[in-house]
SEMARKE-755168 format. One record per residue (C-alpha): residue in three letters; x, y, z. Coordinates in steps of 0.1 Angstrom, whole numbers. Each point is the difference from the previous one (the first is absolute). Layout:
REM residues N
<r r="ala" X="X" Y="Y" Z="Z"/>
...
END
This chain:
REM residues 73
<r r="unk" X="1356" Y="1055" Z="934"/>
<r r="unk" X="-26" Y="-21" Z="18"/>
<r r="unk" X="-5" Y="2" Z="37"/>
<r r="unk" X="10" Y="-36" Z="4"/>
<r r="unk" X="33" Y="5" Z="-19"/>
<r r="unk" X="7" Y="30" Z="22"/>
<r r="unk" X="-8" Y="-19" Z="32"/>
<r r="unk" X="24" Y="-28" Z="-11"/>
<r r="unk" X="28" Y="25" Z="-7"/>
<r r="unk" X="-5" Y="15" Z="34"/>
<r r="unk" X="2" Y="-34" Z="15"/>
<r r="unk" X="32" Y="-8" Z="-18"/>
<r r="unk" X="16" Y="32" Z="12"/>
<r r="unk" X="-10" Y="-8" Z="36"/>
<r r="unk" X="15" Y="-35" Z="-5"/>
<r r="unk" X="33" Y="15" Z="-12"/>
<r r="unk" X="0" Y="24" Z="29"/>
<r r="unk" X="-6" Y="-28" Z="24"/>
<r r="unk" X="29" Y="-21" Z="-14"/>
<r r="unk" X="23" Y="32" Z="2"/>
<r r="unk" X="-11" Y="6" Z="36"/>
<r r="unk" X="6" Y="-37" Z="9"/>
<r r="unk" X="35" Y="0" Z="-14"/>
<r r="unk" X="8" Y="33" Z="16"/>
<r r="unk" X="-13" Y="-11" Z="34"/>
<r r="unk" X="20" Y="-33" Z="-3"/>
<r r="unk" X="32" Y="18" Z="-6"/>
<r r="unk" X="-5" Y="16" Z="34"/>
<r r="unk" X="-16" Y="-28" Z="19"/>
<r r="unk" X="24" Y="-27" Z="-9"/>
<r r="unk" X="29" Y="19" Z="15"/>
<r r="unk" X="-15" Y="3" Z="34"/>
<r r="unk" X="11" Y="2" Z="29"/>
<r r="unk" X="29" Y="19" Z="-15"/>
<r r="unk" X="-4" Y="36" Z="-13"/>
<r r="unk" X="14" Y="-11" Z="-34"/>
<r r="unk" X="-23" Y="2" Z="-31"/>
<r r="unk" X="4" Y="-24" Z="-29"/>
<r r="unk" X="-14" Y="21" Z="-29"/>
<r r="unk" X="34" Y="5" Z="-15"/>
<r r="unk" X="4" Y="-38" Z="-6"/>
<r r="unk" X="-8" Y="-10" Z="-36"/>
<r r="unk" X="-27" Y="-25" Z="12"/>
<r r="unk" X="-19" Y="30" Z="12"/>
<r r="unk" X="13" Y="28" Z="-22"/>
<r r="unk" X="-11" Y="-15" Z="-33"/>
<r r="unk" X="-36" Y="-8" Z="10"/>
<r r="unk" X="-3" Y="34" Z="17"/>
<r r="unk" X="11" Y="17" Z="-31"/>
<r r="unk" X="-22" Y="-20" Z="-23"/>
<r r="unk" X="-32" Y="1" Z="21"/>
<r r="unk" X="6" Y="36" Z="11"/>
<r r="unk" X="3" Y="11" Z="-37"/>
<r r="unk" X="-31" Y="-19" Z="-10"/>
<r r="unk" X="-19" Y="14" Z="29"/>
<r r="unk" X="9" Y="36" Z="-8"/>
<r r="unk" X="-8" Y="-6" Z="-37"/>
<r r="unk" X="-34" Y="-15" Z="8"/>
<r r="unk" X="-8" Y="29" Z="22"/>
<r r="unk" X="9" Y="25" Z="-27"/>
<r r="unk" X="-21" Y="-19" Z="-25"/>
<r r="unk" X="-30" Y="-2" Z="23"/>
<r r="unk" X="3" Y="38" Z="7"/>
<r r="unk" X="1" Y="7" Z="-37"/>
<r r="unk" X="-30" Y="-23" Z="-7"/>
<r r="unk" X="-20" Y="16" Z="27"/>
<r r="unk" X="5" Y="35" Z="-15"/>
<r r="unk" X="-3" Y="-10" Z="-37"/>
<r r="unk" X="-29" Y="-24" Z="0"/>
<r r="unk" X="-32" Y="-5" Z="17"/>
<r r="unk" X="-9" Y="-36" Z="8"/>
<r r="unk" X="-27" Y="-15" Z="-22"/>
<r r="unk" X="-26" Y="-24" Z="13"/>
END
């Protein structure tokens, strides 16, 4: 795997993590000033499940790649 491809995959994983964090933060911030959280609503639960799963999968793939392959120039 070339260094450019690996960098793009890391960037993709960071983007997925950022979207997950934004949805997670919005589920708390949109309920303010109450102490209610909105992450059980389908509008938040479905994206959190999808992006959370993709984020964990991309982390596992990146960890496996880092142990199995050395980046080529």
